[in-house]
C-alpha positions in Angstrom: 39.3 -20.5 95.3 37.0 -17.7 96.0 37.2 -15.4 98.9 34.4 -13.7 100.8 35.4 -10.4 99.1 34.4 -11.9 95.7 37.9 -12.5 94.4 38.8 -15.7 92.5 42.4 -17.0 92.9 43.5 -19.3 90.0 46.9 -21.0 89.4 46.2 -24.3 87.8 47.2 -23.0 84.3 49.9 -23.9 81.7 52.4 -21.3 83.1 53.9 -20.3 86.3 51.6 -17.6 87.5 48.9 -17.2 90.1 46.1 -14.8 89.3 43.3 -12.9 91.0 40.1 -12.0 89.3 37.0 -9.9 90.2 34.3 -12.5 90.5 31.5 -10.0 89.3 33.2 -9.0 86.1 36.1 -11.2 85.4 38.6 -8.4 85.4 42.2 -9.3 86.2 43.1 -7.7 89.5 46.6 -9.1 90.2 49.1 -11.7 89.0 52.5 -12.8 90.2 55.0 -15.3 88.7 55.6 -18.5 91.0 59.0 -20.1 91.4 57.6 -23.1 89.6 54.3 -24.1 88.0 51.4 -23.7 90.2 49.3 -26.7 89.0 47.4 -26.8 92.2 44.3 -25.3 93.9 45.1 -22.2 96.0 44.0 -22.4 99.7 43.5 -19.7 102.3 43.8 -19.2 106.1 43.6 -16.6 108.9 47.2 -16.0 110.3 48.0 -15.3 113.9 48.3 -11.7 112.8 44.7 -11.7 112.1 45.3 -11.3 108.2 44.1 -13.5 105.6 46.6 -15.4 103.5 46.4 -17.2 100.2 48.8 -20.1 99.9 49.8 -22.3 96.8 52.1 -25.2 96.2 54.3 -24.6 93.4 55.7 -27.9 92.3 55.4 -27.7 88.4 54.3 -30.3 86.0 56.5 -32.0 83.6 53.7 -32.9 81.1 52.8 -29.2 80.8 56.1 -28.1 80.4 56.2 -25.5 83.6 59.2 -25.3 85.7 59.4 -27.9 88.4 60.3 -27.1 92.0 59.2 -27.7 95.7 57.9 -24.2 97.0 55.0 -23.3 99.0 54.3 -19.7 98.6 51.9 -17.5 100.7 50.5 -14.1 99.9 48.9 -11.8 102.6 45.7 -10.1 101.5 45.2 -6.4 102.4 
């Protein structure tokens, strides 16, 4: 998922992390460990507080060996 600010969020990896990259140079800007594997596409929305959020379902994936769970995690962007 790419934001208007040229940040790419990626979480469909073989670990339990969500990461943000600069779309212009590929530099890792941020990462955070999810409570379970984030084998899903992140999404974004504008909250009632007029702030942008990135949300990801963290359910894990047995075949990839990531931790399974049933969390939905949201991060507020600055």
